[in-house]
ZALODREN-439824 format. One record per residue (C-alpha): residue in one letter; x, y, z. Coordinates in steps of 0.2 Angstrom, whole numbers, plus 5000, padded with zeros to 4 digits. Each point is the difference from the previous one (the first is absolute). Example, Ala and Ser with C-alpha at 12.3 -4.5 7.8 and 13.67 -1.06 7.14 Angstrom:
% ZALODREN-439824
A506249785039
S500650174997
***
This chain:
% ZALODREN-439824
M522655765880
A499649834993
A498849895010
K500549845008
S499549854990
S498449925006
R500949834996
I501250035014
N499649915017
T500050145013
P501350124993
I501150105011
S499650185000
N501250134991
A500150095016
E500749855009
L501249964986
E500650185001
R500349995019
R501149854997
W501050084986
R500350165011
A500649905015
V501149884989
R500750154990
E500550095016
R501049855005
M500849994983
A500550185001
D500749985018
R501049854994
G500650084983
I499049874990
D499550054982
V498949854995
L499449845006
V499949844991
C498749875006
Q499449844994
A498849865005
N499449844992
N498649965012
D498650085011
Y500449915016
I501750085004
G500450144987
G499350155008
A501250134995
V499350014982
R498250005005
Y500350125014
L500650134988
S498949974986
D498449895006
V500549884986
P500249825006
A501149864993
G499349834996
N500349834991
G501950015003
Y500150144987
P501250145005
V499350185002
S501350135003
L499950185005
V501350144997
F499550145012
P501050164999
R500150135014
E499250124988
G498849974986
E498949854995
A500549825002
T500249874986
L499149835001
I500849854992
R498949844998
Q499449864990
G499550044982
P500550024982
M501850004996
H500750185000
G498350075005
E499850185006
Q498550095006
I500050185005
V498750025015
P498950154998
Q500350145013
G499049965016
G500249814997
G498349945006
S500449835007
L501950034996
H500150165009
G501950065001
I500649884986
G500550104985
R500349854988
I499949814999
L501349894992
T499649824996
T500949844996
P499649815000
S501249945012
Y499949845011
Q501049935014
S499849834993
V500850054983
G501950045004
Y500350104984
T498850135005
R500950045016
Y500650174995
Y498450064991
D499350095015
A501750075005
E500250074982
L498450105003
I500550065017
V501650074993
T499050094986
A498950075014
L501650065009
A500650114986
G500650165008
F500649915016
E501649944993
H501050095014
A498650005013
T499849905016
I498949854997
C499249915014
F499349825001
P498950025015
A499549825000
S501449914991
A499549835006
E498450024989
V501050044985
S500749864989
Y501949984999
P500150024981
T499150175002
I501250075013
E501549934990
Y499450074984
V499650185007
R501650015009
R501049954985
E499150124988
M500150155011
P501949995006
D500050195005
A498549995011
K500149975019
F499049865006
V499349985018
E498849895010
D498950095013
W498549905006
D499550135012
V499650134987
I498449914997
D499849895015
E500050155012
V498550064991
K499049844996
M500249935018
V498850135007
K498350004992
S498950154995
A498250025005
E499549934982
E501249865002
L499349955017
E498350004993
L500549874987
V500949905013
R498449995010
R499149954985
A501249864997
C499849945018
A498150004997
V500249894985
Q501049885009
D498849995015
A498649964987
A501149874991
M500449915016
E498250005005
A499449934984
A501349864999
F499749945018
A498150014997
A500349884986
L501349895008
K499549815002
P500749834999
G500349934982
M500550174992
R501850034994
E501150135007
S500050084983
E498150025001
L500150095016
T501350124994
A499050024984
I498550065010
A501150135009
E500750064984
Y498350024991
T499350105014
A501650115000
R500050034982
S498150045000
M500450145012
G501450084990
S501549905004
E501249984985
Q501149865006
G500749915015
L500749855008
Y498849875008
L500949885011
C499249855008
S500449845010
S499049875009
W500649865012
Q499449895014
P500450065018
G501749945004
E500650004983
S500850154991
S499850084983
P500950154993
F499150144990
G499649944983
P499950114984
P498849944986
H501249874994
V499849905016
Q498250035004
A499349844993
K499749925017
V498249965005
I499550075016
E499449875012
E498950005016
G501150045015
D501250114990
I500850165006
V500050124985
R501150154998
L499650144987
L501050154996
I499350134989
E501350124993
C499150104987
N500050184995
G498450105001
P499350134988
G501450124995
G501349875003
Y500550015018
Y500449845010
A499549935017
E499949825006
L498849915011
G500449825007
R498949895010
M499749815004
A498549905000
S499649835007
L498849874993
G499749925017
P500450035018
V501650115003
P501349925011
S500250095016
V501850034997
M499650094984
L498850115008
E501250055014
E501450034987
C498850104989
A499650115015
F501950035003
T500350044982
I498750135000
Q500950075016
A501749994991
Q499350104986
A499250135011
Y501750015009
C501050034984
V498750134994
S500150095017
L501950034997
L499750094983
D500150175007
V500550154990
G501850035000
V500449825006
A501449914990
C499349844991
S501649905006
E499550055018
V498249934997
W500849844993
D501149975015
E498650045013
Y498849894991
N501249855000
A500450035018
Y498249995004
M499849844990
V501449915009
K499550065017
N498349924997
G500849844995
R499750024981
P501350004986
G500750164995
E499650074983
T501249974985
R498750044986
L499350174995
H498550015011
C499650184999
H500350124986
G499350154990
Q498849984985
G499450114986
Y500249974981
D501249875005
L499449845009
V501650025011
E500550185002
R501250095012
P500150025015
L500449825004
V499949965019
R501749915000
F501750025006
D500750074984
E498750144997
P500750185003
A498350084999
T498950065015
I498249995002
S499050154994
A498150055001
N498949944985
M501049854996
N499049844995
I500849865009
T499549814999
C500549895015
H499949814998
P500949915015
S500249814997
Y500849865008
E500049815003
F499749945018
G500349824999
G499149844994
G499750074983
F499050155006
D500150174993
S499350175006
W499850154989
I499050154997
C500150154988
D499250185000
N500550174994
F500250155011
L500050194998
I501350105010
T498950145005
G501350115009
N498850065013
G499649835009
P500249824998
P500049924982
E498349974993
R499649824994
L499450034982
H499249824998
H498449965008
Y499949824998
P499949915017
Q501749955008
E499649825003
I500149824993
V498449984990
V499049845004
I499149934985
G498449915003
A499950045019
***
């Protein structure tokens, strides 16, 4: 068997890939599905392709995977027009992929909208009368779905999110080790950023320190959101486009690190810091927010419906005089930054052991004050969930 390339950052083992394939193919057989068609154009939310191939998408360029119930898959990605590569048996870093088809297509160039779809239809030769499933149709471009359906009129098309979601929501031992490494990366990135925090630096400089630390420890990419404000004011999270503000003495600073770790698994860590005395009301609300997070996490018992957790958490918030949640404050993570299960009223899934769940309660409590915290938890199945981040749960005071 060909060896994994030394160029790959923490490749997934062949044994782990084969475990996923077996589980997904069992579900395909149960549902009468002959082949899956997956597509992604980013490595933040596009986990179906990477989950079945260990090949990420990036730069907005589409990567598609035709994954049959039997036999090797076909990968379609950026490259020369009408390019084709037969992958040697064993695959090395492309284990399970029989061939690669390439085309230079771009979402910004409208006349290339069917280029990838044409190759998907090529890869679907022999499935003209089969049952074809888009397991994550929201990740597939409209022109792709339109073209494939039009060119294969005798096929039966279905959508079935659970055929993959049921498998990838629950993490294997190998996956959980990578989740732990992602959390360790974020702990170090938060520590480095707050150690460097001082008046006069821009928010973008602070997030750059966090990103440098994470990248140096094996992270491939992520989101680094920051905002700063004087007590009594308010400032929403800002992506890089709005991180030009200079941090001032007395500011409250909020930093959210949503990067992946080695191997591509996501977690997220969020904390606040103060460049001066912390108002007593903020300290009180921070203590309550930590309690609210702990209460929500305590509800994450194996077999409990996510909608039930949502209802009980909101009742707890209202009972304690805080606003009920209307955001997504608690959800799964893996190759996707936001992955099922969602702790929300419309999520049909229940909690299972070995899920990686992030919980980030947040609310405004008057006078321009916000309270918020974010950590990841492992559903152990034999006790309370384990907090995977080790960074202290507190408002960090700078210069004290």
